C-alpha positions in Angstrom: -26.9 33.4 16.5 -24.3 31.5 14.4 -24.8 27.7 14.4 -21.5 26.0 15.2 -20.2 23.9 12.4 -19.4 20.3 13.4 -16.2 18.8 12.0 -16.2 15.2 10.9 -14.7 12.6 13.2 -11.6 11.2 11.4 -10.2 7.8 12.4 -7.1 6.5 10.8 -5.9 2.9 11.3 -2.6 1.4 10.3 -3.5 -1.8 8.5 -2.2 -4.6 6.3 0.1 -7.3 7.4 3.1 -5.0 7.9 0.8 -2.1 9.2 2.1 0.1 6.4 -1.2 0.9 4.8 -3.8 3.4 6.0 -7.6 3.1 6.4 -9.4 6.4 6.9 -13.0 6.6 8.3 -14.8 10.0 8.3 -18.2 10.5 9.9 -20.4 13.5 10.5 -24.0 14.1 11.7 -26.2 16.5 9.8 -29.4 17.0 11.7 -31.0 19.7 9.5 -30.7 21.2 6.1 -29.3 24.4 7.7 -26.1 22.6 8.5 -25.9 20.6 5.3 -23.8 22.9 3.1 -21.2 23.7 5.8 -21.0 20.1 7.0 -20.4 18.8 3.4 -17.7 21.5 2.9 -16.1 20.5 6.2 -16.1 16.8 5.1 -14.5 17.8 1.7 -11.8 19.8 3.5 -10.9 16.8 5.6 -10.7 14.6 2.5 -8.5 17.1 0.7 -6.1 17.1 3.7 -5.7 13.4 3.3 -4.6 13.7 -0.3 -0.8 13.8 0.5 -1.3 10.3 2.1 -2.8 8.8 -1.1 0.2 6.5 -1.8 -0.2 4.8 1.6 -4.1 4.7 1.6 -5.9 1.5 0.9 -9.4 2.5 2.1 -11.6 5.5 2.7 -15.0 5.4 4.4 -17.2 8.5 4.4 -20.4 8.4 6.4 -23.2 11.0 6.8 -25.8 10.6 9.5 -29.1 12.4 9.6 -32.8 12.4 8.7 -33.7 11.0 5.3 -34.9 14.3 3.7 -31.7 16.0 4.9 -29.4 13.2 3.5 -30.9 13.4 0.1 -29.9 17.0 0.0 -26.5 16.2 1.5 -25.8 13.6 -1.2 -26.3 16.1 -4.0 -24.1 18.7 -2.2 -21.4 16.1 -1.7 -21.4 15.0 -5.3 -21.2 18.6 -6.5 -18.5 19.5 -4.0 -16.2 16.6 -5.0 -16.8 17.4 -8.7 -15.4 20.8 -8.0 -12.2 19.2 -6.7 -11.0 17.0 -9.7 -7.9 15.5 -7.9 -10.1 14.5 -5.0 -12.8 13.1 -7.2 -10.3 11.1 -9.2 -8.7 9.7 -6.1 -12.0 8.6 -4.6 -13.7 7.2 -7.7 -10.7 5.8 -9.6 -7.5 5.5 -7.6 -7.9 4.5 -3.9 -8.4 0.6 -3.8 -11.6 0.9 -1.8 -13.9 3.9 -1.3 -17.3 3.8 0.3 -19.9 6.5 0.9 -22.8 5.8 3.2 -25.8 7.9 4.1 -27.7 6.6 7.1 -30.9 7.7 8.9 -30.5 6.5 12.5 -34.3 6.1 12.7 -34.9 4.1 9.6 -31.5 2.7 8.6 -29.5 3.1 5.4 -30.7 5.6 2.8 -27.9 4.9 0.2 -24.6 3.2 0.1 -22.0 3.4 -2.6 -18.8 1.3 -2.9 -15.9 1.6 -5.4 -13.2 -1.0 -5.4 -10.6 -2.3 -7.7 -10.6 -6.0 -8.7 -8.1 -7.5 -11.1 -7.2 -4.1 -12.4 -10.9 -3.2 -13.0 -12.9 -0.6 -11.1 -16.1 -2.2 -9.6 -19.0 0.0 -8.5 -21.8 -1.0 -6.2 -24.8 1.1 -5.2 -27.5 0.1 -2.8 -30.6 1.9 -1.4 -33.8 0.9 0.4 -36.8 0.0 -1.8 -40.3 1.3 -1.0 -40.8 -1.4 1.6 -37.5 -0.3 3.4 -35.6 -3.4 2.3 -32.5 -3.3 0.1 -32.9 -4.1 -3.5 -29.6 -6.1 -3.2 -27.3 -7.2 -0.4 -25.2 -4.5 1.1 -21.8 -4.8 -0.7 -18.7 -6.0 1.2 -15.2 -6.7 0.1 -16.1 -10.3 -0.2 -18.7 -9.4 -2.9 -15.7 -8.6 -5.1 -14.1 -11.9 -4.6 -11.3 -10.5 -2.5 -10.8 -11.2 1.2 -11.5 -8.5 3.7 -8.4 -6.5 4.7 -6.7 -7.5 7.9 -7.0 -4.6 10.3 -5.5 -4.6 13.8 -6.1 -1.4 15.7 -3.2 0.1 17.6 -5.2 -0.4 20.9 -5.7 -4.2 20.3 -4.9 -5.8 23.7 -3.0 -8.8 22.1 -0.9 -6.4 19.9 -0.1 -4.2 22.9 0.9 -7.3 25.0 3.1 -8.5 22.1 4.9 -5.1 21.9 5.5 -5.2 25.7 6.8 -8.8 25.4 9.2 -7.7 22.7 10.6 -4.9 24.9 10.8 -7.1 27.9 12.9 -9.6 26.0 15.4 -7.0 24.5 18.2 -8.5 26.6 17.6 -11.8 24.7 17.7 -9.9 21.4 21.0 -8.3 22.3 22.5 -11.7 23.1 21.3 -13.1 19.8 23.1 -10.3 18.0 26.4 -11.5 19.3 26.4 -14.6 17.0 26.0 -14.7 13.2 22.4 -14.7 12.0 20.7 -15.0 8.6 18.9 -11.7 9.0 17.5 -9.3 11.6 14.6 -6.8 11.4 13.2 -4.4 13.9 9.8 -2.7 13.9 10.3 1.1 14.1 8.1 4.2 13.8 8.6 6.5 10.8 6.9 9.9 10.3 5.9 10.9 6.8 3.5 13.7 5.9 2.5 14.0 9.5 1.5 10.3 9.7 3.1 7.8 12.0 3.9 4.6 10.1 5.5 1.4 11.4 8.1 -0.3 9.3 9.9 -3.6 9.6 13.4 -2.3 9.0 16.5 -4.4 8.2 19.2 -4.0 10.9 22.6 -3.1 9.3 24.6 -1.9 12.2 24.8 -1.3 16.0 26.7 1.1 18.1 26.0 1.1 21.8 22.2 1.4 22.2 21.8 2.8 18.7 20.7 0.7 15.8 21.3 1.6 12.1 18.5 0.4 10.0 17.4 0.4 6.3 13.7 1.2 5.7 12.3 0.1 2.3 9.8 2.7 1.0 7.2 2.1 -1.7 8.2 5.0 -3.9 12.0 4.9 -3.4 14.5 3.0 -5.5 16.9 2.6 -2.6 16.1 2.0 1.1 16.4 4.9 3.5 18.9 4.6 6.3 18.0 5.9 9.8 19.3 5.5 13.4 17.0 4.5 16.3 17.7 4.0 20.0 17.0 0.5 21.3 14.2 1.9 23.4 12.3 3.1 20.3 11.8 -0.3 18.6 8.4 -2.0 19.1 9.4 -5.5 18.0 12.3 -7.5 16.7 12.8 -10.6 14.7 16.0 -12.7 14.3 16.1 -15.2 11.3 18.5 -18.1 12.0 20.5 -20.2 9.6 18.1 -23.1 10.0 15.1 -21.0 8.8 13.5 -20.6 12.3 12.8 -17.2 13.8 13.0 -15.8 17.3 10.9 -12.8 18.3 8.4 -11.4 15.9 5.8 -11.1 18.7 3.5 -8.7 16.9 4.0 -10.6 13.6 2.6 -13.7 15.5 -0.5 -11.7 16.5 -1.0 -10.7 12.9 -0.6 -14.3 11.7 -3.1 -15.5 14.3 -5.6 -12.9 13.2 -5.0 -13.6 9.5 -5.7 -17.3 10.0 -8.9 -16.4 12.0 -10.1 -14.2 9.2 -9.0 -16.0 6.1 -8.9 -19.7 7.3 -6.4 -20.5 4.6 -3.3 -18.4 4.6 -1.3 -17.6 1.4 1.6 -19.9 0.9 4.2 -17.3 1.9 2.4 -16.5 5.1 2.0 -20.2 5.9 5.7 -20.6 5.5 6.3 -17.6 7.8 3.9 -19.1 10.4 5.8 -22.4 10.4 9.0 -20.6 11.1 7.6 -19.4 14.4 6.0 -22.8 15.2 8.7 -24.1 17.6 8.7 -21.9 20.8 12.0 -23.1 22.1 14.8 -21.4 24.0 16.8 -18.9 21.9 20.0 -21.0 21.8 18.1 -23.8 20.1 17.7 -21.6 17.0 21.4 -20.8 16.7 23.8 -22.0 14.0 24.7 -25.7 14.5 
């Protein structure tokens, strides 16, 4: 009888302040050594499939779960398997801003944890494992251990974020009215598919015809912004910048700012300035040119 091979669960989250960066978490259970080799290969295959997204990826978490004696074997297999894939090994150990590998026994806790992250242009490597008395020889590493703040991650199913998107769509008539008068700038949040991944971009509005919007999307690896057309019903948020520096809309942006302040306490200067531009929740006509 052939033992079915379990595939890793793969979770991808759009992260970062503009939700243009990707965090991947891959996890698999390996109950016995019989499944170890095939499970490791399955994990490596999933990682190789993520390689085309390397330019957008900020973090990769790999997790193996199983008995301690099995995981010791899994670790050696995983190291050997990634060494046989030089592009993958280079990506994980040198290129992606944050890579972590964890091996955990559900009965006894962590067996080993590895973390590779880049700080001030230098690659930093942490390695933790339980000592003989089942306590760590050092504190489990976190992003804060490198001196950098933890990344701001807002899952797509966050209730506040969903409510903000619904508010933006409910107030589309207000958005259309604002477009009738001169403004300092207008952006709309739109979906963009690249290498099979759905990304969200804050695109600059450059034209409108009926219910269609012509936008420019700035891409990380492109010298010039890409132009695209979206129907009004496709946008997930909108922001209008007025001549007096105030902004109307930006409902999802406000949620991000709220979460950023909760996580970081003190916002970077540019985000504080952005937050202040949303501080007066007045009627739309109060923001117009004077």
